Rosetta silent file (secondary structure, phi, psi, omega in degrees, C-alpha in Angstrom):
SEQUENCE: MASRPRSRRLPRTLLAVLVTASVAIPVSGAARPTAVPAPAPTAVAPLRNATSAALAERYATTRRDISAAERTAAAHGDHKRATALHAMAVPARHFLSFDGRDGGRSAEVYGDLSRAERIAVLVPGSDTGFETYGRFRAGALALQRQLRQEAGTRTAVVAWLGYATPTMVSAEAITTGRADAAAPHLREFIGELSAARPASRISLLCHSYGSVVCARAASGLAVADIVFYGSPGTGYDSAAALRTRATVWAGRGTGDRIADVPHARLRLLFVTVGFGTDPVSPEFGARVFPAGRGGHSDYLKPGSASVTNLARIVTGRFADPDGPDAALSDRAAAQEGRHA
SCORE:     score description
SCORE:     0.000 S_00000001
   1 L     0.000  -22.102 -176.599  -46.134    7.003   24.627 S_00000001
   2 L   -74.246  -21.640 -179.164  -43.563    9.591   23.430 S_00000001
   3 H   -75.420  -24.124 -174.339  -41.406    9.055   26.554 S_00000001
   4 H   -68.623  -42.575  176.514  -40.876    5.280   25.937 S_00000001
   5 H   -62.205  -35.337 -179.417  -38.637    5.691   22.839 S_00000001
   6 H   -67.048  -38.595 -176.617  -36.527    8.273   24.692 S_00000001
   7 H   -70.464  -26.820  173.204  -36.144    5.853   27.662 S_00000001
   8 H   -76.321  -34.098 -176.055  -34.883    3.121   25.273 S_00000001
   9 H   -69.557  -39.086 -173.197  -32.538    5.464   23.533 S_00000001
  10 H   -59.812  -44.834  172.052  -30.947    6.624   26.777 S_00000001
  11 H   -63.105  -35.027  176.331  -29.427    3.269   27.831 S_00000001
  12 H   -60.737  -42.554 -177.498  -28.228    2.773   24.289 S_00000001
  13 H   -67.987  -41.132  177.661  -26.486    6.132   24.438 S_00000001
  14 H   -62.417  -41.829 -178.584  -24.995    5.367   27.877 S_00000001
  15 H   -69.884  -32.862  173.002  -23.723    2.067   26.746 S_00000001
  16 H   -64.361  -39.705  177.563  -22.047    3.639   23.673 S_00000001
  17 H   -65.069  -39.701 -178.650  -20.337    6.064   26.011 S_00000001
  18 H   -64.759  -37.969  177.112  -19.268    3.246   28.287 S_00000001
  19 H   -60.259  -47.941 -177.393  -17.790    1.409   25.267 S_00000001
  20 H   -62.898  -46.847 -175.075  -15.855    4.471   24.327 S_00000001
  21 H   -68.185  -35.508 -174.269  -14.613    5.162   27.838 S_00000001
  22 H   -74.324  -41.748 -179.068  -13.762    1.506   28.499 S_00000001
  23 H   -71.451  -34.256 -177.840  -11.813    0.842   25.286 S_00000001
  24 L   -84.563   52.596 -177.768   -9.994    4.067   25.599 S_00000001
  25 L   -73.277  160.062 -168.134   -8.170    2.907   28.743 S_00000001
  26 L   -75.389   66.043  172.000   -5.023    4.775   29.683 S_00000001
  27 L   -93.009  137.111 -176.650   -2.382    2.960   27.623 S_00000001
  28 L   -65.856  146.034  178.588    0.398    5.332   26.735 S_00000001
  29 L   144.959  144.938 -177.163    0.579    6.568   23.120 S_00000001
  30 L  -115.984  168.536  178.240   -0.418    9.553   21.016 S_00000001
  31 L   -59.803  136.465 -177.663   -2.117    9.793   17.696 S_00000001
  32 L   -75.298  131.860  178.186    0.153    8.529   14.944 S_00000001
  33 L   -69.691  134.741  175.805    1.162   11.325   12.536 S_00000001
  34 L  -114.305   -3.034 -176.640   -0.051   10.594    8.967 S_00000001
  35 L   -92.173   -5.842  178.426    1.062   13.825    7.414 S_00000001
  36 L   -67.969  121.228 -177.517    4.765   13.063    7.488 S_00000001
  37 L   -74.086  155.291  179.213    5.861   12.606    3.853 S_00000001
  38 L  -156.763  144.512  176.382    7.773    9.551    2.686 S_00000001
  39 L   -67.572  154.023  172.988    8.906    8.284   -0.706 S_00000001
  40 L   -61.593  140.267 -179.435    7.118    5.312   -2.310 S_00000001
  41 L   -76.160  164.246  175.073    8.944    2.078   -1.328 S_00000001
  42 L   -59.911  133.578  175.934   10.751   -0.102   -3.806 S_00000001
  43 L   -74.040  130.444  179.942    8.419   -2.477   -5.672 S_00000001
  44 L  -126.903  152.936  177.322    9.190   -6.008   -4.688 S_00000001
  45 L   -70.495  155.105  174.333    7.777   -9.350   -5.829 S_00000001
  46 L   -57.088  143.797  177.054    5.514  -11.297   -3.407 S_00000001
  47 L   -65.420  109.427  177.902    7.500  -13.337   -0.953 S_00000001
  48 L  -123.800   -5.983 -172.060    7.785  -16.835   -2.295 S_00000001
  49 L  -140.050  112.619 -176.404   11.266  -17.812   -1.309 S_00000001
  50 L  -107.720   34.568  172.559   12.545  -17.718    2.255 S_00000001
  51 L   -69.270  166.697 -178.268   16.111  -18.822    1.703 S_00000001
  52 H   -66.258  -39.830  179.726   18.787  -16.932    3.486 S_00000001
  53 H   -63.665  -46.053  177.745   19.973  -15.315    0.283 S_00000001
  54 H   -63.465  -38.871 -178.448   16.503  -14.249   -0.729 S_00000001
  55 H   -73.002  -38.007  176.332   15.705  -12.859    2.642 S_00000001
  56 H   -59.951  -38.403  176.344   19.037  -10.967    2.820 S_00000001
  57 H   -67.290  -39.697  178.914   18.186   -9.247   -0.495 S_00000001
  58 H   -66.232  -44.538  179.672   14.779   -8.344    0.819 S_00000001
  59 H   -65.921  -33.774  179.443   16.099   -6.983    4.032 S_00000001
  60 H   -69.338  -36.196  178.422   18.666   -4.853    2.237 S_00000001
  61 H   -66.424  -43.394  176.992   15.975   -3.365    0.003 S_00000001
  62 H   -66.836  -32.156  179.050   13.697   -2.458    2.897 S_00000001
  63 H   -62.869  -41.525  178.416   16.713   -1.003    4.788 S_00000001
  64 H   -66.444  -39.712  177.295   17.310    1.382    1.879 S_00000001
  65 H   -62.938  -42.643  179.601   13.647    2.317    1.810 S_00000001
  66 H   -65.318  -47.405  177.944   13.687    3.127    5.612 S_00000001
  67 H   -54.626  -41.895  176.857   16.855    5.228    5.154 S_00000001
  68 H   -59.739  -43.316 -179.702   15.121    7.129    2.386 S_00000001
  69 H   -69.833  -36.627  174.087   12.128    7.748    4.520 S_00000001
  70 H   -56.400  -48.721 -177.808   14.401    8.885    7.352 S_00000001
  71 H   -62.248  -41.034  179.243   16.005   11.481    5.103 S_00000001
  72 H   -64.865  -44.013  178.225   12.609   12.700    3.978 S_00000001
  73 H   -57.717  -46.792 -179.516   11.267   12.910    7.562 S_00000001
  74 H   -63.443  -44.408  178.184   14.332   14.899    8.625 S_00000001
  75 H   -67.363  -21.546  173.981   14.035   17.263    5.753 S_00000001
  76 H   -81.045  -11.891 -178.232   10.373   17.806    6.672 S_00000001
  77 L    88.530   11.393  179.155   11.510   18.697   10.238 S_00000001
  78 L   -92.942   87.783 -172.225    9.886   15.735   11.878 S_00000001
  79 H   -77.382  -22.243  176.783   12.840   14.716   14.041 S_00000001
  80 H   -69.053  -45.884  179.062   10.835   12.267   16.141 S_00000001
  81 H   -67.768  -42.533  177.563    9.870   10.219   13.030 S_00000001
  82 H   -59.433  -41.599  179.578   13.463   10.514   11.694 S_00000001
  83 H   -64.118  -44.198 -179.138   14.889    9.212   14.925 S_00000001
  84 H   -60.517  -45.084 -177.972   12.463    6.263   14.989 S_00000001
  85 H   -67.663  -35.170  176.636   13.396    5.433   11.370 S_00000001
  86 H   -60.689  -41.383 -177.232   17.107    5.716   12.035 S_00000001
  87 H   -71.829  -32.323  178.761   16.889    3.063   14.714 S_00000001
  88 H   -72.064  -21.062 -176.442   14.848    0.847   12.304 S_00000001
  89 L   -89.086    0.741 -176.007   17.521    1.098    9.568 S_00000001
  90 L   -69.232  153.556 -173.584   20.472   -0.403   11.471 S_00000001
  91 L   -64.128  -21.176 -178.546   21.871   -3.549    9.754 S_00000001
  92 L   -74.367  -16.065 -177.905   20.896   -5.798   12.642 S_00000001
  93 L   -92.870  149.223 -171.335   17.177   -5.188   11.990 S_00000001
  94 E  -130.046  111.302  174.845   15.305   -7.278    9.355 S_00000001
  95 E  -112.256  125.303  178.030   12.143   -5.990    7.640 S_00000001
  96 E   -71.960  -34.010 -176.727   10.173   -8.052    5.167 S_00000001
  97 E  -149.718  156.592  176.167    8.234   -4.997    4.126 S_00000001
  98 E  -159.011  140.559  171.450    8.197   -1.184    4.770 S_00000001
  99 E  -149.843  114.649 -177.117    6.204    1.736    3.577 S_00000001
 100 L   -84.892    3.378 -177.772    6.596    5.089    5.277 S_00000001
 101 L   -82.159  156.273  175.337    3.543    6.756    3.763 S_00000001
 102 L    52.450   49.285  174.733    0.212    7.382    5.539 S_00000001
 103 L    92.538  -29.549  175.487    1.579    6.829    9.016 S_00000001
 104 L   105.613  138.726  179.041    3.731    3.879    8.009 S_00000001
 105 E  -134.347  144.047  178.067    3.477    0.077    7.516 S_00000001
 106 E  -161.345  166.799  172.367    6.068   -2.591    8.214 S_00000001
 107 E  -144.273  112.155 -172.340    6.762   -6.231    8.970 S_00000001
 108 E  -112.438  136.872  179.654    9.865   -6.938   11.067 S_00000001
 109 E  -101.472  138.104  174.034   11.395  -10.389   11.614 S_00000001
 110 E  -123.962  119.415 -172.273   12.956  -11.524   14.847 S_00000001
 111 E   103.668  177.235  178.845   14.877  -14.794   14.572 S_00000001
 112 L   -90.638   93.897 -176.025   16.011  -16.715   11.482 S_00000001
 113 H   -64.053  -28.244 -178.000   12.971  -16.920    9.250 S_00000001
 114 H   -67.947  -19.007 -178.705   14.841  -19.137    6.737 S_00000001
 115 H  -119.205    5.324 -170.468   15.102  -21.948    9.300 S_00000001
 116 L   -77.610  126.588  178.157   12.033  -21.279   11.400 S_00000001
 117 L  -100.363  -19.675  174.839    9.650  -24.182   11.970 S_00000001
 118 E  -124.316  125.367 -175.274    7.458  -22.240   14.387 S_00000001
 119 E  -131.322  127.913  174.597    6.465  -18.678   13.442 S_00000001
 120 E  -104.720  128.867  175.270    4.431  -16.158   15.505 S_00000001
 121 E  -112.031  115.317 -177.695    2.873  -13.205   13.685 S_00000001
 122 E   -90.537  131.776  173.415    2.039  -10.406   16.081 S_00000001
 123 E  -116.228  116.036 -169.900   -0.859   -8.072   15.184 S_00000001
 124 L   -87.851  169.813 -178.495   -0.973   -4.938   17.399 S_00000001
 125 L   -96.538 -159.200 -177.497   -3.776   -2.887   18.690 S_00000001
 126 L   -61.449  151.887  170.466   -4.562    0.918   18.824 S_00000001
 127 L    64.241   30.607  174.482   -1.894    3.592   18.895 S_00000001
 128 L  -108.083  118.670 -179.490    0.851    1.436   17.439 S_00000001
 129 L  -151.522 -173.612 -179.474    2.987    3.330   14.913 S_00000001
 130 H   -64.157  -33.979  177.410    6.583    4.163   14.217 S_00000001
 131 H   -73.015  -18.616  177.966    6.755    6.727   17.037 S_00000001
 132 H  -112.077   15.178 -167.773    5.489    4.118   19.523 S_00000001
 133 H   -68.595  -20.827 -175.411    7.179    1.189   17.868 S_00000001
 134 H   -60.421  -37.496  179.645    9.569    0.595   20.782 S_00000001
 135 H   -73.499  -29.785  176.911    6.935   -1.123   22.901 S_00000001
 136 H   -70.026  -41.926  179.128    5.795   -3.363   19.989 S_00000001
 137 H   -65.639  -41.622  178.671    9.398   -4.294   19.341 S_00000001
 138 H   -57.748  -43.366 -178.411   10.035   -5.012   23.057 S_00000001
 139 H   -68.505  -37.623  179.804    7.129   -7.436   23.101 S_00000001
 140 H   -67.316  -37.180 -179.739    8.275   -9.175   19.904 S_00000001
 141 H   -68.548  -41.259  178.608   11.805   -9.584   21.326 S_00000001
 142 H   -64.290  -38.480  174.805   10.493  -10.925   24.581 S_00000001
 143 H   -65.320  -46.302 -177.455    8.284  -13.495   22.762 S_00000001
 144 H   -62.486  -38.112  177.327   11.188  -14.546   20.603 S_00000001
 145 H   -64.449  -38.756 -178.416   13.479  -15.067   23.631 S_00000001
 146 H   -72.066  -37.644  178.212   10.679  -17.170   25.243 S_00000001
 147 H   -63.998  -37.032  175.935   10.232  -19.239   22.042 S_00000001
 148 H   -60.914  -38.160 -177.327   13.980  -19.949   22.081 S_00000001
 149 H   -70.218  -34.434 -174.654   13.700  -21.198   25.612 S_00000001
 150 H   -82.849  -37.059 -169.619   10.752  -23.432   24.620 S_00000001
 151 H  -138.335    7.499  177.096   11.798  -24.727   21.220 S_00000001
 152 L    86.457 -165.980 -175.083   15.303  -23.624   20.293 S_00000001
 153 L   -75.070  -18.897 -174.393   16.504  -21.532   17.358 S_00000001
 154 L   -83.495   51.725  176.551   14.155  -22.757   14.680 S_00000001
 155 E  -137.761  155.785  178.632   11.553  -20.123   15.701 S_00000001
 156 E  -152.020  154.815  174.165   10.743  -16.635   14.549 S_00000001
 157 E  -119.704  135.344  173.769    8.487  -13.739   15.327 S_00000001
 158 E  -115.999  114.797  177.036    7.124  -11.360   12.772 S_00000001
 159 E   -84.407  104.140 -173.536    5.837   -7.946   14.061 S_00000001
 160 E   -95.733  104.641  171.938    3.194   -7.152   11.511 S_00000001
 161 E  -108.153   67.952 -172.629    2.273   -3.393   11.510 S_00000001
 162 L   -95.167    8.357 -173.783    0.452   -3.731    8.295 S_00000001
 163 L  -146.823  163.215  176.182   -2.454   -1.334    8.878 S_00000001
 164 L   -84.138  100.305 -179.801   -3.222    2.135   10.094 S_00000001
 165 L   -65.348  143.131  176.909   -4.112    1.446   13.754 S_00000001
 166 L   -69.915  155.398  171.301   -6.839    3.560   15.336 S_00000001
 167 L   -76.000  150.135 -172.787   -5.994    6.063   17.991 S_00000001
 168 L   -59.981  -46.330  179.517   -7.135    4.922   21.401 S_00000001
 169 L  -100.399   86.223 -179.231   -9.621    7.695   22.058 S_00000001
 170 L  -161.218  157.172  178.440  -11.501    7.746   18.817 S_00000001
 171 H   -65.353  -28.690 -179.959  -14.697    6.444   17.274 S_00000001
 172 H   -62.647  -26.915 -178.650  -12.475    4.240   15.046 S_00000001
 173 H   -79.713   -3.699  178.810  -11.338    2.276   18.047 S_00000001
 174 H  -123.435   14.670  175.733  -14.857    1.060   18.764 S_00000001
 175 L  -129.330  166.491 -177.103  -15.932    0.198   15.150 S_00000001
 176 L   -90.752    4.617 -173.713  -14.651   -2.370   12.648 S_00000001
 177 H   -52.749  -52.531  179.991  -13.743    0.147    9.963 S_00000001
 178 H   -62.657  -37.503 -174.082   -9.950   -0.014   10.345 S_00000001
 179 H   -71.822  -38.901  174.535  -10.094   -3.745   10.782 S_00000001
 180 H   -57.052  -44.141 -178.064  -12.174   -4.147    7.545 S_00000001
 181 H   -70.844  -32.257 -175.589   -9.547   -2.232    5.690 S_00000001
 182 H   -79.244  -31.879 -171.756   -6.656   -4.167    7.246 S_00000001
 183 H   -51.594  -45.938  179.567   -8.013   -7.702    6.806 S_00000001
 184 H   -61.609  -35.770 -179.084   -7.115   -8.102    3.079 S_00000001
 185 H   -73.105  -36.153  173.089   -3.541   -7.043    3.731 S_00000001
 186 H   -62.805  -48.478  179.183   -3.190   -9.510    6.630 S_00000001
 187 H   -55.405  -46.794  179.104   -4.604  -12.296    4.444 S_00000001
 188 H   -61.314  -43.148  179.347   -2.085  -11.447    1.688 S_00000001
 189 H   -63.838  -45.942 -178.619    0.800  -11.377    4.093 S_00000001
 190 H   -66.560  -35.953  175.262   -0.063  -14.718    5.716 S_00000001
 191 H   -59.473  -45.877  178.175   -0.522  -16.160    2.255 S_00000001
 192 H   -63.997  -45.117 -179.727    2.929  -15.074    1.181 S_00000001
 193 H   -60.036  -44.811 -179.566    4.453  -16.277    4.497 S_00000001
 194 H   -70.291  -26.679  176.111    2.865  -19.688    4.239 S_00000001
 195 H   -75.924  -33.486  179.306    3.962  -20.063    0.636 S_00000001
 196 H   -76.103  -32.578  179.589    7.557  -19.125    1.565 S_00000001
 197 L  -129.107   67.165 -171.919    7.547  -21.502    4.596 S_00000001
 198 L   -64.188  -25.525  178.789    5.042  -24.155    3.671 S_00000001
 199 L   -86.276   -8.577 -174.996    6.270  -26.677    6.285 S_00000001
 200 L   -85.016  153.317  179.345    6.254  -24.178    9.176 S_00000001
 201 E   -92.883  114.274 -173.620    3.645  -23.906   11.883 S_00000001
 202 E  -106.596  131.470  175.224    2.249  -20.285   11.791 S_00000001
 203 E  -124.204  139.778 -176.738    0.329  -18.761   14.687 S_00000001
 204 E  -102.731  115.626 -177.151   -1.497  -15.426   14.637 S_00000001
 205 E  -108.158  115.462 -165.738   -1.230  -13.488   17.966 S_00000001
 206 E  -121.961  111.881 -178.868   -3.748  -10.615   18.113 S_00000001
 207 E   -98.188  131.737  171.259   -3.697   -7.959   20.833 S_00000001
 208 L    55.323 -125.623  179.339   -6.574   -5.620   21.697 S_00000001
 209 L   -59.644  -25.276  173.686   -7.986   -4.056   18.517 S_00000001
 210 H   -54.444  -24.971  176.998   -5.726   -6.461   16.583 S_00000001
 211 H   -60.662  -37.480 -177.585   -8.292   -9.079   17.620 S_00000001
 212 H   -74.861  -34.767  176.810  -10.827   -7.417   15.410 S_00000001
 213 H   -62.004  -52.468 -175.136   -8.364   -7.307   12.486 S_00000001
 214 H   -62.179  -40.425  178.657   -7.512  -11.014   12.862 S_00000001
 215 H   -59.833  -38.924  179.184  -11.167  -11.991   13.190 S_00000001
 216 H   -69.698  -24.568 -177.184  -11.989  -10.197    9.960 S_00000001
 217 H   -95.647   -7.325 -161.760   -9.160  -12.006    8.184 S_00000001
 218 L   -64.046  -43.916 -168.150   -9.659  -15.409    9.825 S_00000001
 219 L   -58.691  120.822  175.540  -11.804  -17.314    7.291 S_00000001
 220 L    78.286    1.346 -178.621   -9.600  -19.745    5.350 S_00000001
 221 L   -65.922  133.884 -173.208   -6.360  -18.387    6.734 S_00000001
 222 L   -82.716   69.654  178.730   -3.510  -20.859    6.588 S_00000001
 223 L  -134.840  152.589 -177.879   -2.520  -20.732   10.307 S_00000001
 224 L   -79.245  -35.508 -171.875   -2.481  -23.274   13.121 S_00000001
 225 E  -137.983  142.629  165.574   -3.663  -20.901   15.912 S_00000001
 226 E  -123.563  116.285 -171.850   -5.510  -17.529   16.165 S_00000001
 227 E  -112.816  124.629  175.734   -4.920  -16.140   19.565 S_00000001
 228 E  -104.537  130.107  173.806   -6.918  -13.158   21.055 S_00000001
 229 E  -142.452  142.878 -170.450   -5.468  -11.514   24.069 S_00000001
 230 L    56.325   33.444 -171.072   -6.539   -8.321   25.792 S_00000001
 231 L   -86.509  133.483  173.677   -9.375   -8.337   23.397 S_00000001
 232 L   -81.112   -1.508 -173.383  -12.452   -5.961   23.591 S_00000001
 233 L   133.510  173.312 -175.888  -14.320   -8.494   21.348 S_00000001
 234 L  -121.326   -7.548 -170.929  -13.872   -9.641   17.769 S_00000001
 235 L    85.328    4.805 -178.620  -17.081   -8.430   16.047 S_00000001
 236 L  -124.994  155.280  179.095  -18.301  -12.007   15.934 S_00000001
 237 L   -82.311  -18.946 -174.817  -20.585  -13.885   18.398 S_00000001
 238 L  -156.319  164.292  175.087  -18.569  -17.075   18.495 S_00000001
 239 L   -66.051  -32.037 -178.265  -15.325  -18.747   17.436 S_00000001
 240 H   -65.825  -30.495 -178.465  -17.317  -20.938   15.016 S_00000001
 241 H   -71.138  -12.147  175.385  -18.445  -17.753   13.164 S_00000001
 242 H   -72.638  -19.101  178.614  -14.796  -17.082   12.171 S_00000001
 243 L    55.295   55.767 -179.732  -15.013  -20.026    9.807 S_00000001
 244 L  -126.847  145.953  172.776  -11.450  -21.149   10.499 S_00000001
 245 L   -88.297   -7.062  176.339   -9.766  -24.524   10.949 S_00000001
 246 L   -66.720  150.089  170.856   -7.281  -22.905   13.277 S_00000001
 247 E   -75.062  129.119 -178.139   -7.545  -23.442   16.966 S_00000001
 248 E   -99.422  122.401 -177.158   -9.026  -20.225   18.413 S_00000001
 249 E  -115.937  157.373  172.820   -7.581  -19.171   21.742 S_00000001
 250 E  -149.269  141.825  177.350   -8.418  -16.311   24.175 S_00000001
 251 E  -152.241  151.516  179.618   -6.758  -15.005   27.333 S_00000001
 252 L  -147.448  131.504  175.695   -7.062  -11.871   29.505 S_00000001
 253 L   -72.818  150.263 -172.695   -4.959  -10.835   32.431 S_00000001
 254 L   -71.351  -16.285  176.521   -6.651  -10.262   35.684 S_00000001
 255 L   -96.402    6.796 -176.613   -5.347   -6.665   35.786 S_00000001
 256 L   -84.797  117.291 -176.820   -6.554   -5.784   32.315 S_00000001
 257 H   -73.762   -5.094  172.141   -9.289   -3.143   32.353 S_00000001
 258 H   -61.225  -15.826  174.500  -10.483   -4.237   28.986 S_00000001
 259 H   -61.900  -22.079 -175.750  -12.616   -6.639   31.011 S_00000001
 260 H   -88.501    0.778  175.480  -14.844   -3.693   31.891 S_00000001
 261 L   -67.908  131.439  174.891  -15.789   -3.060   28.188 S_00000001
 262 L   -66.786  124.714 -175.529  -19.450   -3.780   27.659 S_00000001
 263 L   -90.796   83.717 -179.455  -19.486   -6.769   25.311 S_00000001
 264 L  -147.640  165.423  170.437  -22.275   -5.678   23.062 S_00000001
 265 L  -126.781  126.509 -179.826  -22.837   -4.320   19.552 S_00000001
 266 E  -106.969  120.694  176.565  -25.027   -1.253   19.154 S_00000001
 267 E   -91.439  100.000  177.643  -26.375   -0.644   15.630 S_00000001
 268 L   -92.028 -173.261 -169.614  -26.657    3.092   15.352 S_00000001
 269 L   -57.487  -51.151 -176.575  -27.801    5.139   12.418 S_00000001
 270 L  -117.335    3.355 -172.229  -24.671    4.934   10.275 S_00000001
 271 L  -157.897  152.038  169.265  -22.328    2.640   12.197 S_00000001
 272 E   -99.691  126.125 -179.138  -22.218   -0.376   14.533 S_00000001
 273 E  -106.471  136.552  176.788  -20.410    0.325   17.777 S_00000001
 274 L    95.920  166.460 -173.232  -18.769   -2.352   19.948 S_00000001
 275 L  -124.710   13.666  169.348  -17.485   -5.864   19.206 S_00000001
 276 L    77.493 -152.100 -170.016  -19.904   -8.258   20.767 S_00000001
 277 L   -49.863  134.645  176.567  -19.260  -11.438   22.786 S_00000001
 278 L   -63.526  119.534  178.572  -16.327  -11.570   25.228 S_00000001
 279 L   -54.451  -29.030  178.592  -13.743  -13.929   23.674 S_00000001
 280 L   -85.419    0.493 -179.308  -12.937  -15.474   27.068 S_00000001
 281 L   -85.090  148.618  178.800  -16.540  -16.328   27.802 S_00000001
 282 L   -53.079  -35.488  178.328  -17.879  -19.796   27.452 S_00000001
 283 L   -56.267  -37.455 -177.568  -20.389  -18.514   24.945 S_00000001
 284 L   -68.662  -35.505  173.363  -17.697  -17.485   22.518 S_00000001
 285 L    85.294   15.660  174.250  -16.227  -20.997   22.497 S_00000001
 286 L   -79.514  161.908  171.686  -12.448  -20.256   22.300 S_00000001
 287 E   -81.836  117.289 -174.187   -9.889  -22.269   24.165 S_00000001
 288 E   -91.537  133.563 -178.388   -9.025  -20.111   27.104 S_00000001
 289 L  -118.100  144.974  177.148   -5.440  -19.942   28.353 S_00000001
 290 L   -60.965  131.672 -178.164   -4.204  -18.443   31.682 S_00000001
 291 L  -122.707   15.188  172.339   -2.779  -14.995   31.040 S_00000001
 292 L    76.206 -158.228 -169.333   -1.567  -14.079   34.484 S_00000001
 293 L  -106.866    3.599 -169.007   -2.028  -10.926   36.542 S_00000001
 294 L   -76.121  173.085  173.422   -0.837   -8.245   34.174 S_00000001
 295 L   -90.335 -167.986 -174.373   -2.562   -5.221   32.664 S_00000001
 296 L   -61.937  -26.050 -174.532   -3.444   -4.370   29.077 S_00000001
 297 L  -106.495   13.823 -170.017    0.148   -3.721   28.012 S_00000001
 298 L  -108.083    3.542 -169.257    1.772   -6.619   29.943 S_00000001
 299 L   -66.070  -32.408 -177.337    0.975   -9.753   27.924 S_00000001
 300 L  -108.887   30.131  177.117    4.471   -9.947   26.348 S_00000001
 301 L   -75.178  130.663 -178.604    6.287   -8.851   29.470 S_00000001
 302 L   -53.730  134.983  178.796    9.431  -10.996   30.074 S_00000001
 303 L    80.244   -2.238 -177.703    8.891  -13.776   32.599 S_00000001
 304 L   -77.884  156.503  175.689    5.104  -13.338   32.688 S_00000001
 305 H   -62.399  -32.860 -178.485    2.659  -16.207   32.624 S_00000001
 306 H   -67.865  -41.212 -176.831    1.099  -14.785   29.513 S_00000001
 307 H   -74.472  -32.560  172.910    4.264  -14.679   27.416 S_00000001
 308 H   -59.680  -50.105 -174.991    5.081  -18.194   28.656 S_00000001
 309 H   -71.306  -36.478  176.237    1.691  -19.555   27.601 S_00000001
 310 H   -64.919  -36.771  177.125    1.690  -17.633   24.295 S_00000001
 311 H   -68.358  -36.678  177.547    5.070  -19.194   23.420 S_00000001
 312 H   -70.807  -31.589  172.576    3.777  -22.611   24.235 S_00000001
 313 H   -63.542  -44.793 -178.509    0.783  -22.106   22.036 S_00000001
 314 H   -62.033  -37.911 -177.669    3.042  -21.072   19.165 S_00000001
 315 H   -83.031   -7.913 -177.729    5.233  -24.134   19.650 S_00000001
 316 L    80.820   19.640 -175.893    2.199  -26.462   19.973 S_00000001
 317 L  -125.975   33.878  177.624    3.121  -27.380   23.514 S_00000001
 318 L   -62.995  136.230  176.359    0.571  -25.518   25.571 S_00000001
 319 L   -94.928  132.014  172.783   -0.157  -27.272   28.846 S_00000001
 320 L   -61.856  144.985 -178.417   -3.661  -27.857   29.888 S_00000001
 321 L   -49.190  -30.915 -175.909   -4.389  -26.370   33.382 S_00000001
 322 L  -111.034   10.211 -177.209   -4.554  -29.926   34.815 S_00000001
 323 L   -84.393  179.256 -171.755   -1.973  -31.507   32.471 S_00000001
 324 L   -72.727  -21.590 -179.313    1.487  -32.791   33.314 S_00000001
 325 L  -102.317   14.965 -175.633    3.302  -29.560   32.243 S_00000001
 326 H   -64.406  -24.162 -179.253    0.897  -27.183   34.104 S_00000001
 327 H   -58.789  -34.770  179.494    3.681  -26.485   36.663 S_00000001
 328 H   -60.071  -43.100  175.880    5.507  -24.445   34.096 S_00000001
 329 H   -70.343  -37.644  178.603    2.732  -21.949   33.687 S_00000001
 330 H   -65.217  -35.821  178.942    2.054  -21.957   37.444 S_00000001
 331 H   -66.326  -38.458  178.131    5.688  -21.185   38.124 S_00000001
 332 H   -68.909  -34.413  178.352    5.638  -18.216   35.731 S_00000001
 333 H   -70.097  -36.127  176.337    2.443  -16.924   37.304 S_00000001
 334 H   -66.519  -37.638  175.055    3.955  -17.204   40.765 S_00000001
 335 H   -60.328  -45.146 -178.052    7.100  -15.348   39.620 S_00000001
 336 H   -61.266  -41.707  178.661    4.898  -12.723   38.052 S_00000001
 337 H   -62.302  -38.805 -179.985    3.056  -12.237   41.349 S_00000001
 338 H   -63.886  -31.445 -173.984    6.324  -11.825   43.308 S_00000001
 339 H   -95.667   -3.019 -178.443    7.431   -9.027   40.975 S_00000001
 340 L   -65.113    0.000    0.000    4.033   -7.293   40.807 S_00000001
């Protein structure tokens, strides 16, 4: 009788190891430094006014805060952080919020938020920080260019790095702890954004571990869409469990190794490991969109089927696979295949 409990524990242990190994797929990035000092940011009132003048004042304030953080990082001898912050402080960049402490938090705007009728908020996954910010920015820029092609200049993208993302190879990447801490901040941000742009259509685009963050924040959120892509799971069994009026979408590229993650939750002694039902499965109940042939870091690659379809979701013009506009997505997928 004593051997039976051990035989049950062994598969559970193996599955936990598989979850760890599968989520920790080889996407470039190192652990984000949290020990780099930075001054406290300027206290600002909640965003309630998105006029050009109000935004210009906000952007100027955050630019000064970024420059102050750059000087502090340089004095501390962290030239990598100082270089990253120097690039963020140029006048052409627009940040709604910035805090250089504890690894760093920010929200950067691409496009004219004061005129935007369609707004995408990007929520990143593991290993996203100021030192790896270039890839996050590149994806936001690519999405904004695609939105312009789809719907013109009255569009904007907000790259929301509003939480301490987990490192890829860590226990935190396979539990909901970081997402639980991040969710209230995301709710607060979306609340301010929707108050400042009440007539705008806001979509939440959530990559990888960002899916867990968005799922934790979803209930009652004032957004039109919640989109999970490259997701290891959300921590919920179904889209209905999110308790949201938003349309819930899910997509995964055929080259994304996140598909190999065991979609299960293991309740261990002090923690639950894994994120449950696969968001692209029929059981989850999301509306699935074609995400092309790319890998885990390719969803916002210029010209890809995934960035085309994400933009069309944000603009409210997504084509059903058998609908009259399906050729647009098919053309992007064919082009993606030629360049693979």
